[in-house]
C-alpha positions in Angstrom: 1.7 7.9 -22.6 1.2 5.7 -19.6 4.1 3.4 -19.0 3.0 1.7 -15.8 2.3 -2.0 -15.3 -1.1 -1.7 -13.7 -2.5 -5.2 -13.4 -1.1 -8.4 -11.9 -2.1 -11.5 -10.0 -0.6 -12.3 -6.6 -0.5 -16.1 -6.3 1.4 -16.8 -3.1 0.2 -15.4 0.3 -3.4 -14.2 0.3 -4.0 -14.8 -3.4 -5.6 -11.8 -5.1 -5.7 -9.7 -8.2 -4.1 -6.3 -7.8 -4.5 -3.1 -9.9 -2.6 0.2 -9.8 -5.0 2.9 -10.6 -4.6 6.7 -11.1 -6.1 9.3 -8.8 -5.2 12.8 -7.6 -2.2 11.4 -5.8 -1.5 11.3 -2.1 -2.7 14.6 -0.5 -0.1 14.5 2.3 3.0 14.5 0.0 5.4 15.2 2.9 6.9 11.8 3.6 10.6 12.1 3.3 11.0 8.8 1.5 8.1 8.7 -0.9 7.6 10.1 -4.5 4.8 7.8 -5.5 2.3 10.7 -5.6 4.0 11.6 -8.9 1.7 9.0 -10.4 -1.2 11.2 -9.5 -3.0 13.5 -11.9 -5.5 16.4 -11.7 -7.2 15.2 -14.9 -10.0 13.0 -13.7 -11.2 12.2 -17.3 -7.8 10.9 -18.4 -7.4 9.0 -15.1 -10.7 7.3 -15.6 -9.9 6.2 -19.1 -6.7 4.5 -17.8 -8.6 3.0 -14.8 -11.4 1.7 -17.0 -8.8 -0.1 -19.1 -7.1 -1.6 -16.1 -10.3 -2.7 -14.3 -11.4 -4.4 -17.5 -8.6 -6.9 -17.0 -10.0 -8.1 -13.6 -11.4 -11.7 -13.8 -12.4 -12.4 -10.2 -10.2 -15.5 -10.3 -9.3 -15.3 -6.6 -12.5 -13.6 -5.3 -10.2 -10.9 -3.9 -9.0 -7.6 -5.4 -6.5 -5.1 -4.2 -6.8 -1.6 -5.5 -3.8 0.8 -5.0 -3.4 4.3 -6.4 -0.3 5.9 -4.9 -2.4 7.6 -2.3 -5.7 6.9 -0.6 -8.8 5.3 -2.1 -10.5 8.6 -1.5 -8.3 10.2 -4.1 -10.0 8.2 -6.9 -12.6 9.9 -9.0 -16.3 9.0 -8.6 -16.6 7.1 -11.9 -13.7 4.9 -11.0 -15.2 4.2 -7.6 -18.5 3.3 -9.2 -16.7 1.0 -11.7 -14.9 -0.8 -8.8 -18.3 -1.6 -7.3 -19.6 -2.8 -10.7 -16.5 -5.0 -11.4 -16.7 -6.6 -7.9 -20.4 -7.3 -8.5 -19.9 -8.7 -12.0 -16.8 -10.8 -11.1 -18.0 -12.2 -7.8 -15.3 -10.4 -5.7 -16.3 -10.4 -2.1 -13.1 -9.0 -0.5 -11.7 -5.7 -1.6 -8.4 -4.2 -0.4 -7.8 -0.4 -0.4 -5.0 1.8 0.8 -5.5 4.9 2.9 -3.2 7.5 4.6 -3.9 8.4 8.2 -5.1 11.8 7.2 -7.9 10.3 5.1 -9.1 7.8 7.8 -12.4 9.6 8.1 -13.4 8.3 4.7 -13.2 4.6 5.8 -16.5 4.1 7.7 -18.6 5.4 4.7 -16.6 3.2 2.3 -17.2 0.2 4.4 -20.9 0.8 4.5 -21.0 1.4 0.7 -19.3 -1.8 -0.2 -21.0 -3.8 2.5 -24.3 -3.0 0.8 -23.0 -5.1 -2.1 -21.8 -7.9 0.1 -18.2 -6.8 -0.2 -15.9 -6.7 2.8 -13.3 -4.0 2.8 -9.8 -4.5 4.1 -8.0 -1.1 4.5 -4.2 -0.9 4.5 -2.3 2.0 5.9 1.4 2.9 5.8 2.7 3.1 9.3 6.3 2.5 8.3 7.5 2.2 11.9 5.9 2.2 15.3 8.8 4.1 16.7 7.1 7.5 16.6 10.3 9.5 16.9 11.7 7.8 13.9 8.5 7.8 11.9 7.7 11.5 12.4 11.2 13.0 13.0 12.9 11.2 10.1 10.2 9.9 7.8 7.7 12.8 8.3 4.8 10.4 8.0 2.1 12.6 9.5 0.4 10.2 11.9 -0.8 12.2 14.9 -0.9 9.3 17.2 1.7 7.3 19.1 -0.4 4.3 20.5 -0.2 1.5 17.9 -3.6 0.2 18.9 -5.2 3.6 18.3 -3.4 3.9 14.9 -4.8 0.5 14.0 -8.4 1.3 14.9 -9.6 2.6 11.5 -7.6 0.0 9.5 -7.1 -3.7 8.9 -3.6 -4.0 7.5 -0.4 -2.0 7.7 2.8 -1.4 5.7 6.2 -1.1 7.3 9.3 0.3 5.7 12.8 -1.1 6.4 16.3 -0.5 5.0 16.9 3.1 6.2 19.9 4.3 8.3 19.1 4.2 12.0 17.0 1.0 11.9 18.2 -2.0 13.8 17.4 -5.8 13.9 15.7 -5.4 17.2 13.7 -2.4 16.1 12.6 -4.1 12.9 11.5 -7.2 14.8 9.6 -5.0 17.3 7.8 -3.2 14.5 6.7 -6.5 12.8 5.5 -8.0 16.1 3.7 -4.8 17.0 2.1 -4.8 13.5 1.0 -8.5 13.9 -0.5 -7.8 17.3 -2.6 -4.8 16.1 -3.4 -5.6 12.5 -4.6 -8.6 10.5 -1.7 -8.4 8.0 1.6 -6.7 7.7 3.4 -5.8 4.5 7.1 -5.2 4.8 8.6 -2.9 2.2 12.4 -2.5 1.7 13.5 1.0 0.8 14.3 1.3 -2.9 16.1 4.1 -4.7 13.8 6.9 -5.8 13.8 10.6 -6.3 13.8 11.6 -2.6 16.9 12.4 -0.5 16.3 9.2 1.6 18.5 6.4 0.4 18.5 2.7 1.1 21.1 1.6 3.6 22.8 -1.6 2.3 23.9 -2.7 5.8 20.4 -2.3 7.3 19.1 -4.2 4.3 21.7 -6.9 4.8 20.7 -7.2 8.5 17.0 -7.5 7.5 17.8 -10.1 4.8 20.0 -12.3 7.0 18.5 -11.9 10.4 14.9 -10.7 10.1 13.5 -12.1 6.9 14.0 -15.7 7.9 11.7 -15.2 10.9 8.8 -14.1 8.8 9.3 -15.6 5.3 6.7 -18.3 5.8 4.3 -16.3 7.9 1.0 -16.2 6.0 0.1 -12.9 7.5 3.3 -11.1 6.3 4.0 -10.0 2.8 7.6 -9.0 2.1 8.6 -6.8 -0.9 12.4 -6.6 -1.3 11.7 -4.6 -4.5 8.9 -2.2 -4.8 7.5 -4.0 -7.9 7.4 -7.4 -6.4 3.6 -7.5 -6.5 3.8 -7.1 -10.3 2.6 -3.5 -10.6 4.6 -0.3 -10.9 7.2 1.1 -13.2 9.0 -1.2 -15.7 12.8 -1.0 -15.6 14.2 2.4 -16.5 11.0 4.3 -15.7 9.9 6.4 -12.7 10.0 4.4 -9.5 6.3 4.4 -8.6 4.6 1.3 -7.2 2.7 0.0 -4.2 5.9 -1.0 -2.5 6.7 2.3 -0.9 3.7 2.0 1.4 2.5 5.4 0.4 -1.0 4.0 1.5 1.1 1.5 0.1 3.0 1.0 -0.5 
């Protein structure tokens, strides 16, 4: 039985509907901090039934839709992708947001062409987590084989950052946000939440973020901030598995 909250409406910054769909799950699965791929499934038929029910809730109210799936959009089955196109056409959605891990960036150009043929602009979000390559790869094991932020940004439009982990500092977090804003259209800041991985939130780093970094970006229209990984309204209800967009698994 599926227990996830999979549809919500974001009414504040960049208003849009958001859906959490099921796919195969992130194909990287090596990030030290992330267990969101546990929402994945090898059963495309079962996934499609869930995804069809979720997509049927979309109204087009904001003209924008964000689709997340605890992995990359390329992990979704073909019928689900076809239905996303149909829903966007039927509901007048002209801006569609997907998530994508670095290793799946090769799927982005074809997806842009496919949706552009329907008059739909794609915005692709990727989880960078930090632009400090030593921390990102040595501690978080993100799997991004590039150190130049501008080159990381080339295939994508938006990025997720992950704060609240031991070793992060006020200066480093601000540097990450400013780098993200200089290279991407939007930045989504996620605060580390407890999950099933060995990586734990650091209360002192979170306090520094809340008291000294958050006030700098709270009103910035280009910055989303998720103190809890269900702040967008999708993910696990209380007491269930900790899967949602907010882990920036790509976005989370």
